[in-house]
C-alpha positions in Angstrom: 135.1 85.0 121.1 131.9 83.6 119.3 129.2 86.2 119.0 126.0 84.1 119.5 123.7 87.1 119.1 125.2 87.9 115.7 124.9 84.2 114.6 121.3 84.1 115.8 120.5 87.3 113.8 122.1 86.0 110.7 120.2 82.7 111.0 117.0 84.5 111.4 117.7 86.6 108.3 118.5 83.5 106.3 115.4 81.7 107.4 113.2 84.7 106.4 115.0 85.0 103.1 114.4 81.3 102.2 110.7 81.5 103.4 110.0 84.6 101.4 111.6 83.4 98.1 110.5 79.7 98.3 107.4 79.4 100.5 105.4 82.6 100.0 102.7 81.0 97.8 102.5 77.8 99.9 102.0 78.8 103.5 100.9 81.5 102.3 103.0 84.5 103.4 102.0 88.1 102.8 105.1 90.1 102.1 105.3 93.8 102.8 108.5 94.9 101.0 110.0 98.4 101.1 113.1 100.5 101.2 113.8 101.1 104.9 111.8 103.9 106.5 108.9 103.8 104.1 106.3 102.8 106.6 106.4 99.1 106.2 106.1 98.2 109.9 102.9 100.3 110.1 101.4 98.7 107.0 102.4 95.3 108.3 100.6 95.9 111.6 97.4 96.9 109.9 97.5 94.0 107.5 98.1 91.5 110.3 94.9 92.7 112.0 92.9 92.8 108.7 94.0 89.3 107.6 94.0 87.8 111.1 97.5 86.4 110.8 100.5 87.0 113.0 103.2 89.6 112.3 106.4 88.2 113.8 109.0 90.9 114.3 112.5 90.7 115.7 112.1 87.0 116.3 112.8 83.7 114.6 109.9 83.1 112.1 107.7 80.1 112.2 106.6 78.0 109.3 103.0 79.3 109.1 100.9 81.9 107.3 101.9 85.4 108.5 103.0 88.9 107.5 106.6 89.0 106.4 108.1 92.5 106.4 111.4 93.1 104.7 113.7 94.9 102.3 114.2 92.6 99.4 115.8 93.7 96.1 115.2 90.6 94.0 111.6 89.5 93.1 112.4 85.9 92.3 110.0 83.4 93.8 108.0 85.9 95.8 104.2 85.8 95.8 101.6 87.9 97.7 103.9 90.9 97.6 102.9 94.4 98.6 105.4 97.0 97.5 105.3 100.1 99.6 106.7 103.2 97.9 107.5 106.5 99.7 108.9 109.7 98.3 112.6 109.1 98.2 113.4 112.5 99.5 111.4 111.8 102.7 113.0 108.4 102.9 116.4 110.1 102.9 115.5 112.4 105.8 114.0 109.5 107.9 116.9 107.2 107.0 119.4 109.8 108.1 117.9 109.9 111.5 117.7 106.1 111.7 121.3 105.7 110.7 122.8 108.4 112.9 120.7 108.5 116.1 120.3 105.6 118.5 116.5 104.9 119.0 114.9 104.0 122.2 115.2 100.3 121.7 118.9 100.5 121.0 118.6 97.9 118.2 120.1 100.3 115.7 123.2 101.1 117.8 125.6 99.0 115.7 124.4 100.7 112.6 124.7 104.2 114.1 128.3 103.4 115.3 129.3 102.2 111.8 127.7 105.1 110.0 129.1 107.8 112.3 132.5 106.2 112.0 132.2 106.5 108.2 130.7 109.9 107.9 132.3 111.8 110.8 130.0 114.8 110.9 130.9 117.4 113.6 127.3 118.1 114.5 124.8 115.3 113.7 121.8 117.6 114.6 122.6 119.8 111.6 120.6 117.7 109.3 120.3 120.2 106.4 124.0 120.7 106.1 124.8 117.0 106.4 122.2 115.6 104.1 124.1 116.1 100.8 127.1 114.1 101.9 124.9 111.5 103.6 122.8 111.0 100.4 125.8 110.8 98.2 127.3 108.2 100.5 124.0 106.2 100.4 123.7 106.3 96.6 127.3 105.4 95.9 128.4 103.2 98.9 125.0 101.8 100.0 125.7 100.3 103.4 124.2 98.6 105.2 121.4 97.7 102.7 123.7 96.7 99.7 121.2 98.7 97.5 120.0 102.3 97.4 116.5 103.8 97.1 117.1 104.2 93.4 118.1 100.5 93.0 115.0 99.4 94.9 112.7 101.5 92.7 114.2 100.2 89.5 114.1 96.6 90.6 110.4 96.6 91.6 108.7 99.0 89.3 106.3 97.4 86.8 106.7 93.8 88.2 103.7 91.6 87.3 101.6 90.2 90.0 102.7 92.7 92.6 100.4 95.0 94.6 101.6 98.6 94.8 100.7 101.2 97.4 102.2 104.4 98.7 102.9 105.6 102.2 101.4 108.9 101.1 98.1 107.2 100.2 97.9 105.6 103.6 98.5 108.9 105.3 95.9 110.7 103.2 93.1 108.1 103.1 94.2 105.1 105.2 90.9 103.4 105.6 90.2 103.2 101.8 93.8 102.3 101.0 93.8 99.4 103.5 90.6 98.1 102.0 92.1 98.3 98.5 95.3 96.4 99.5 93.3 93.7 101.3 91.0 93.2 98.3 93.9 93.0 95.8 95.9 90.7 98.1 93.2 88.2 99.0 90.1 88.9 96.8 88.2 89.4 100.1 86.5 92.7 100.9 87.3 94.3 104.2 84.4 96.3 105.6 84.8 100.0 106.0 84.0 99.7 109.7 86.6 97.1 110.3 89.2 99.0 108.3 88.5 102.2 110.2 88.8 100.4 113.5 92.2 99.0 112.5 93.4 102.4 111.2 92.5 104.1 114.5 94.2 101.3 116.5 97.5 101.8 114.7 97.4 105.5 114.2 100.6 107.5 114.8 98.9 109.4 117.6 97.7 106.1 119.3 101.1 104.4 119.1 103.2 107.4 120.1 101.0 109.7 122.2 102.1 112.5 119.9 100.5 114.3 117.0 101.9 113.8 113.5 104.7 116.3 113.0 105.8 116.4 116.6 109.3 115.0 116.3 111.1 112.7 118.7 114.5 111.8 117.3 115.0 108.8 119.6 111.7 107.2 118.5 111.4 104.6 115.7 108.2 106.5 114.8 110.0 109.9 114.6 107.6 112.3 113.0 105.0 110.6 110.8 104.4 113.2 108.1 104.5 113.6 104.4 106.9 116.2 102.8 109.4 116.6 105.6 112.1 116.8 103.0 111.0 120.4 102.3 112.1 121.3 105.9 115.5 119.8 105.5 116.7 119.9 101.9 119.0 122.7 100.8 119.6 123.6 97.2 122.6 121.3 97.2 120.4 118.4 98.6 117.9 118.9 95.8 120.6 118.8 93.2 122.3 115.7 94.7 119.0 113.8 94.9 118.0 114.8 91.4 121.4 113.7 90.1 121.2 110.2 91.5 117.5 109.4 91.6 115.5 112.2 89.9 114.4 109.9 87.1 113.0 107.3 89.6 111.2 110.1 91.4 109.4 110.9 88.2 108.8 107.3 87.2 107.0 106.7 90.5 104.8 109.8 90.0 106.3 112.0 92.8 107.3 114.7 90.3 106.4 115.5 86.7 109.9 116.6 85.7 113.2 117.8 87.1 112.1 121.4 87.7 111.5 120.7 91.4 115.3 120.6 92.0 115.7 124.2 90.7 112.9 125.7 92.8 114.5 125.6 96.3 
């Protein structure tokens, strides 16, 4: 039986891929690129408002100027790119929940079914005990992304013409960081008042009705904090992450050396 929904999803993905790599400087497109669960949807929403261009999500893209949010590993042909970094340890915790718990929309259900079938944990709520195996699986097998957080970091670090920002910066001083990104992206200054208005509109509290740190496993916006890895990493988790991506963590400025992995 022909799966029309799957065909439509693949066609949408191909269209986005071609637009991003071939048309980003012509329409223009503004590309928010990240490893999944780094805060890209949030940043895309704010940039859409700041630049007054649409942010088409979960729909077939149109050939016009807009925000394009994605997870692209190869820089070729891409212009107007904002690379959003996030501490890989926090990414792993958030990615665990996205891969192994169906969210409210149900859009990640096929992913959850596949990952649960491959990992076979007896208790998925036991995040701390499961993380080492989950991370090793992601760093060595890499489904469904075809690349790991380490691969993404190595592919995009020190790429000329790219605007870099961090999820942590947006959490700590969102108004100033939004102004900085808009200025670097367009050469146009966004007023502090307008940036503050946008930040407040798309705050975690406004979008979820919860305070940052109040977890809801079934929500796409699960917890919204920095440093949650410290609540979930065991000593084994520290050693596993450091083994596979400790160098990248240092290269991106999240640690000065490998000593963090010995302090748990």
